[in-house]
GUMI-543314 format. One record per residue (C-alpha): residue in one letter; chain; x, y, z. Coordinates in pm, whole numbers, always signed. Layout:
   res   chain        x        y        z
     A       A        X        Y        Z
...
//
This chain:
   res   chain        x        y        z
     M       A       -9       -9       +6
     S       A     +129     +346      -78
     D       A       +7     +689      +18
     C       A      -76     +979     -216
     K       A      -57    +1352     -127
     L       A     -353    +1417     -361
     R       A     -596    +1216     -159
     A       A     -609    +1503     +102
     K       A     -706    +1735     -162
     N       A    -1002    +1545     -271
     C       A     -858    +1386     -588
     G       A    -1081    +1090     -584
     G       A     -899     +896     -845
     C       A     -805     +597     -649
     P       A    -1097     +501     -397
     L       A     -927     +186     -312
     L       A     -583     +321     -237
     G       A     -641     +277     +134
     L       A     -664      -86      +99
     D       A     -374     -325      +76
     Y       A     -331     -441     -283
     A       A     -398     -803     -207
     A       A     -719     -685      -30
     Q       A     -812     -482     -348
     L       A     -782     -795     -565
     K       A     -978    -1004     -316
     Q       A    -1254     -762     -336
     K       A    -1271     -726     -693
     E       A    -1246    -1098     -738
     S       A    -1562    -1133     -506
     A       A    -1761     -877     -717
     V       A    -1692    -1074    -1047
     R       A    -1771    -1400     -877
     A       A    -2097    -1262     -747
     L       A    -2188    -1135    -1109
     L       A    -2056    -1417    -1317
     G       A    -1993    -1725    -1097
     K       A    -2329    -1877    -1183
     Y       A    -2225    -1896    -1555
     G       A    -1894    -2063    -1492
     P       A    -1578    -2098    -1263
     V       A    -1405    -1779    -1178
     H       A    -1034    -1801    -1163
     P       A     -812    -1595     -914
     I       A     -726    -1248    -1041
     R       A     -379    -1215    -1187
     G       A     -242     -903    -1006
     M       A      +51     -685    -1085
     D       A     +393     -732     -928
     V       A     +422     -366     -899
     P       A      +78     -191     -933
     Y       A     +199     +169     -966
     H       A     +295     +408    -1249
     Y       A     +144     +172    -1518
     R       A      -57     +416    -1711
     N       A      +89     +479    -2048
     K       A     -176     +745    -2139
     V       A     -225    +1083    -1938
     I       A     -485    +1340    -1994
     S       A     -458    +1673    -1815
     T       A     -680    +1974    -1816
     F       A     -522    +2331    -1818
     A       A     -607    +2582    -1538
     P       A     -500    +2916    -1418
     A       A     -211    +2948    -1179
     A       A      -57    +3234     -977
     G       A     +119    +3511    -1141
     G       A      -89    +3485    -1468
     K       A      +55    +3145    -1540
     L       A      -97    +2818    -1617
     T       A      -82    +2461    -1458
     S       A     -283    +2150    -1525
     G       A     -429    +1843    -1358
     I       A     -750    +1646    -1301
     Y       A    -1087    +1749    -1167
     A       A    -1129    +1714     -803
     A       A    -1394    +1457     -698
     R       A    -1754    +1569     -759
     T       A    -1641    +1919     -871
     H       A    -1538    +2100    -1188
     K       A    -1228    +2248    -1023
     V       A     -881    +2142    -1173
     L       A     -658    +1998     -900
     P       A     -291    +2059    -1011
     V       A      -98    +1740    -1035
     E       A     +289    +1716    -1022
     S       A     +308    +1342    -1009
     C       A      +65    +1064     -983
     L       A      +90     +689     -862
     L       A     -105     +568    -1149
     E       A      +78     +749    -1425
     D       A     +410     +654    -1606
     E       A     +673     +854    -1438
     V       A     +838     +963    -1784
     L       A     +490    +1114    -1871
     D       A     +473    +1310    -1539
     K       A     +819    +1476    -1642
     V       A     +696    +1541    -2002
     L       A     +380    +1719    -1857
     L       A     +594    +1935    -1656
     A       A     +792    +2008    -1977
     V       A     +470    +2091    -2150
     R       A     +365    +2339    -1883
     A       A     +690    +2517    -1876
     A       A     +696    +2545    -2249
     A       A     +335    +2666    -2254
     N       A     +431    +2928    -1990
     R       A     +740    +3048    -2183
     C       A     +504    +3105    -2479
     R       A     +245    +3284    -2246
     Y       A      -37    +3079    -2343
     Q       A     -359    +3114    -2133
     P       A     -584    +2823    -2019
     Y       A     -930    +2787    -2179
     N       A    -1214    +2915    -1959
     E       A    -1517    +2721    -2044
     D       A    -1766    +2952    -1871
     R       A    -1639    +3268    -2065
     G       A    -1526    +3085    -2374
     T       A    -1179    +3265    -2365
     G       A     -826    +3126    -2367
     L       A     -629    +2888    -2572
     L       A     -523    +2553    -2399
     R       A     -776    +2299    -2302
     H       A     -611    +1985    -2248
     C       A     -283    +1788    -2295
     L       A     -303    +1417    -2391
     L       A      +27    +1222    -2359
     R       A     +115     +863    -2472
     R       A     +421     +655    -2410
     A       A     +507     +346    -2594
     V       A     +690     +153    -2311
     A       A     +856      -95    -2555
     T       A    +1010     +162    -2770
     G       A    +1026     +459    -2543
     Q       A     +865     +694    -2780
     V       A     +650     +976    -2644
     M       A     +350    +1166    -2811
     V       A     +232    +1501    -2691
     V       A     -116    +1628    -2809
     L       A     -201    +1978    -2729
     V       A     -581    +2044    -2740
     T       A     -672    +2405    -2807
     A       A     -998    +2609    -2834
     Q       A     -862    +2805    -3128
     P       A     -736    +2668    -3458
     V       A     -410    +2886    -3453
     L       A     -147    +2809    -3206
     P       A      +59    +3132    -3190
     G       A     +435    +3066    -3211
     A       A     +389    +2697    -3261
     K       A     +752    +2650    -3361
     N       A     +866    +2823    -3069
     F       A     +646    +2611    -2851
     V       A     +795    +2283    -3001
     R       A    +1143    +2429    -2963
     Y       A    +1077    +2502    -2594
     L       A     +927    +2174    -2529
     L       A    +1213    +1992    -2666
     E       A    +1447    +2203    -2449
     E       A    +1242    +2154    -2139
     A       A    +1205    +1776    -2202
     E       A    +1586    +1748    -2252
     T       A    +1647    +1935    -1926
     R       A    +1431    +1670    -1747
     G       A    +1583    +1382    -1931
     V       A    +1282    +1260    -2113
     P       A    +1194    +1212    -2491
     V       A     +944    +1384    -2705
     T       A     +897    +1182    -3034
     T       A     +605    +1371    -3188
     V       A     +378    +1673    -3113
     V       A      +19    +1701    -3248
     Q       A     -208    +2015    -3212
     N       A     -582    +1893    -3184
     Y       A     -852    +2166    -3239
     N       A    -1166    +2132    -3017
     P       A    -1396    +2458    -3041
     S       A    -1695    +2264    -2890
     Q       A    -1860    +2336    -2559
     T       A    -1823    +1973    -2438
     S       A    -1665    +1753    -2195
     V       A    -1521    +1529    -2476
     V       A    -1137    +1595    -2476
     L       A    -1036    +1568    -2846
     G       A    -1190    +1758    -3144
     E       A    -1233    +1654    -3490
     A       A     -909    +1818    -3651
     E       A     -546    +1758    -3594
     K       A     -221    +1912    -3716
     V       A     +123    +1740    -3684
     L       A     +373    +2005    -3522
     Y       A     +663    +1786    -3496
     G       A     +765    +1441    -3576
     K       A     +539    +1192    -3776
     G       A     +222    +1237    -3569
     F       A     +217     +873    -3425
     I       A     +442     +649    -3212
     L       A     +524     +286    -3234
     D       A     +479      +34    -2954
     T       A     +531     -347    -2938
     L       A     +269     -580    -2773
     C       A     +265     -959    -2771
     G       A     +528     -962    -3037
     K       A     +338     -721    -3286
     T       A     +428     -362    -3351
     Y       A     +143      -99    -3361
     A       A     +130     +266    -3473
     L       A      -49     +472    -3209
     S       A     -210     +801    -3320
     P       A     -386    +1044    -3093
     R       A     -718     +894    -3107
     S       A     -620     +525    -3112
     F       A     -790     +317    -2847
     Y       A     -503     +127    -2686
     Q       A     -513      -47    -2327
     V       A     -351     +186    -2066
     N       A     -179      -93    -1869
     P       A      +72     -252    -2108
     V       A     +192     -521    -1860
     Q       A     -156     -653    -1774
     T       A     -267     -623    -2137
     A       A       -9     -865    -2239
     V       A     -119    -1113    -1959
     L       A     -476    -1064    -2055
     Y       A     -440    -1123    -2420
     G       A     -216    -1439    -2370
     L       A     -478    -1581    -2127
     A       A     -757    -1510    -2385
     V       A     -577    -1674    -2673
     D       A     -475    -1975    -2460
     A       A     -832    -2004    -2345
     A       A     -961    -2027    -2696
     R       A     -750    -2336    -2770
     L       A     -713    -2221    -3124
     T       A     -593    -2497    -3372
     G       A     -529    -2287    -3680
     K       A     -856    -2388    -3848
     E       A    -1096    -2129    -3678
     T       A    -1240    -1788    -3772
     V       A    -1210    -1555    -3476
     L       A    -1437    -1245    -3456
     D       A    -1277     -947    -3300
     A       A    -1564     -726    -3220
     Y       A    -1485     -363    -3134
     C       A    -1151     -435    -3267
     G       A     -995      -81    -3255
     I       A     -650      -84    -3399
     G       A     -645     -464    -3405
     T       A     -442     -562    -3115
     I       A     -645     -859    -2994
     G       A     -708     -976    -3355
     L       A     -347     -959    -3451
     T       A     -233    -1134    -3142
     A       A     -471    -1417    -3230
     S       A     -392    -1418    -3600
     G       A      -94    -1644    -3585
     K       A     -289    -1925    -3424
     A       A     -609    -1910    -3626
     R       A     -717    -1959    -3984
     Q       A     -872    -1600    -4011
     V       A     -965    -1320    -3774
     V       A    -1265    -1082    -3863
     G       A    -1243     -744    -3697
     V       A    -1540     -515    -3676
     E       A    -1507     -152    -3580
     L       A    -1707     +176    -3601
     N       A    -1423     +428    -3596
     R       A    -1278     +452    -3945
     D       A     -953     +595    -3826
     A       A     -913     +297    -3602
     V       A     -972      +73    -3909
     R       A     -726     +248    -4094
     D       A     -474     +203    -3825
     A       A     -575     -154    -3784
     I       A     -520     -232    -4163
     G       A     -176      -50    -4155
     N       A      -80     -230    -3834
     A       A     -160     -568    -3990
     K       A      +22     -505    -4306
     H       A     +333     -393    -4112
     N       A     +344     -706    -3918
     G       A     +312     -926    -4229
     V       A      -44    -1018    -4190
     K       A     -259    -1034    -4492
     T       A     -567     -806    -4485
     R       A     -900     -741    -4667
     A       A    -1133     -449    -4558
     S       A    -1488     -380    -4650
     S       A    -1745     -125    -4539
     P       A    -2121     -110    -4586
     R       A    -2266      +65    -4884
     M       A    -2406     +384    -4763
     P       A    -2738     +506    -4918
     P       A    -2733     +830    -5128
     R       A    -2758    +1158    -4908
     G       A    -3134    +1215    -4818
     S       A    -3229     +856    -4896
     R       A    -3441     +668    -4637
     K       A    -3325     +330    -4744
     P       A    -3113     +170    -4481
     P       A    -2762      +41    -4563
     K       A    -2708     -330    -4586
     R       A    -2502     -328    -4273
     A       A    -2519     -128    -3957
     S       A    -2415     +229    -4024
     G       A    -2068     +321    -4036
     Q       A    -1950      -17    -3944
     T       A    -1635     -150    -4110
     S       A    -1485     -491    -4104
     S       A    -1143     -614    -4180
     S       A    -1036     -979    -4201
     W       A     -674    -1080    -4124
     T       A     -516    -1431    -4229
     R       A     -210    -1589    -4068
     P       A      +91    -1371    -4085
     E       A     +382    -1400    -4318
     K       A     +721    -1342    -4170
     A       A     +688    -1033    -3961
     R       A     +903     -707    -3988
     P       A    +1140     -633    -3727
     P       A     +958     -480    -3419
     G       A    +1211     -193    -3436
     S       A    +1134     -117    -3794
     L       A    +1045     +256    -3835
     R       A     +876     +237    -4175
     A       A     +621     +514    -4176
     W       A     +235     +412    -4140
     P       A      -26     +546    -4138
     G       A      -16     +815    -4381
     W       A      -19    +1126    -4156
     P       A      +17    +1463    -4338
     R       A     +331    +1647    -4267
     S       A     +155    +1966    -4213
     G       A     -199    +2119    -4236
     W       A     -529    +1972    -4072
     S       A     -648    +1630    -4101
     M       A    -1003    +1542    -4014
     S       A    -1071    +1267    -3764
     A       A    -1352    +1000    -3793
     A       A    -1588    +1237    -3629
     T       A    -1618    +1391    -3974
     P       A    -1802    +1185    -4230
     R       A    -1602    +1100    -4522
     P       A    -1601     +856    -4818
     W       A    -1465     +508    -4710
     P       A    -1498     +267    -5021
     A       A    -1467     -104    -4990
     T       A    -1101     -205    -5037
     S       A     -897     -531    -5064
     L       A     -548     -542    -4928
     S       A     -304     -808    -4945
//
């Protein structure tokens, strides 16, 4: 059991922190057994050796600080007040330092935090990702305005501040979110530095992670979970595996080497694009299809659920080396790219 200074400030992020970790696991296991025990056996929970600093993704909200500067953190429990966070027992310690570098760079640029009541200010949130296997770090700056004044200076300051703290920054992306919403990311993104994505390795496969990619936040336990799931399926190489809500394809690609075919179904078209790119990069043959959408204004329903896209993967060829840096997906070097929240044509394609 470890203590946290933020608990006294009404953080509310870790309600079970006061319990010994073994007791936490026992409580969770009891809850699962009560819900699912009547359907089958419930095995003991596989806990972590070190259940701290595991989150590879951090979202921090900007807020005013003393002296006209800004800070960032999370909302205090049951409030809309931002609680400044310098370090967190859940967050990757590298990302804690990167976030401090982001704040320092933003203050050097004299950026102001967004005020949602008045609709003024510039910076809304900062989203950070770290690929634990490769060490690559992504910084996503969410702004309320499309123009980031002195963007080149911000990147230069950020790299300086990160170097001072001994942490890397691989890519920097500006995300534009003008909406009055609690949703963190907006629909448009612009790459300010690097390629706009980072590479990570999970269960022997390499993945490209973009700002909107769904990716499990606990890489250690994800590998354990996926391994157990594939083993429990007892695949012989003759099966077709359905990966519903497949995201960028992590579960399906993990199973692809032991099944005849994996079919992934996903609503987010950006995620499907990433999944296809990830499959190709790992030497897995792919085939993608999407529903035929009716003409604009037509009341005739599509043949499949609206917006749903499926991909199928067959057993992998010889995979590329995990450290390969061949660029995928096709991020623009500059200018805005619209996310999956913006409707766009998505024709059926066949890839091999």
